[in-house]
C-alpha positions, -999 to +999 in steps of 0.1 A: -088-043+142-062-042+114-071-042+077-053-059+048-051-043+013-042-063-018-024-039-042-001-034-071+029-010-068+027+020-091+056+041-078+083+037-052+096+067-032+122+069-004+096+064+023+063+058+005+047+035-021+019+046-045-003+016-051-035+007-068-059-010-044-070-041-063-104-043-047-114-006-051-093+003-082-081+035-065-046+049-059-034+050-023-002+065-009+013+041+016+037+055+042+065+030+050+102+030+058+104-002+038+094+013+004+128+007-012+123-031-007+096-032-034+095-026-072+069-011-096+045-038-108+048-060-078+016-074-061+018-068-024-004-071+007-004-042+031-016-045+067-027-012+083-049+000+111-079+007+089-075+045+090-073+062+056-070+100+050-096+118+028-068+134+008-062+128-029-048+102-031-059+087+002-030+078+025-024+050+050+005+040+072+017+004+068+021-019+098+035-047+076+039-053+039+046-086+021+048-098-015+021-119-031-016-125-027-034-117+005-059-145+000 
């Protein structure tokens, strides 16, 4: 079952986004080839498979990302 994260973009890389998970308040590194489509400060929703590494910061691989609120 997939999970959706509501987040704010903190940093944009060539193939990753560093985001702040709005519900947990923690930074998460999101692996995605679509990273360059987003800007720092944007609110986004990230769909992923629910698996998150225990690294610092934790990492996930996005299945789908869209702008706006997940609610």
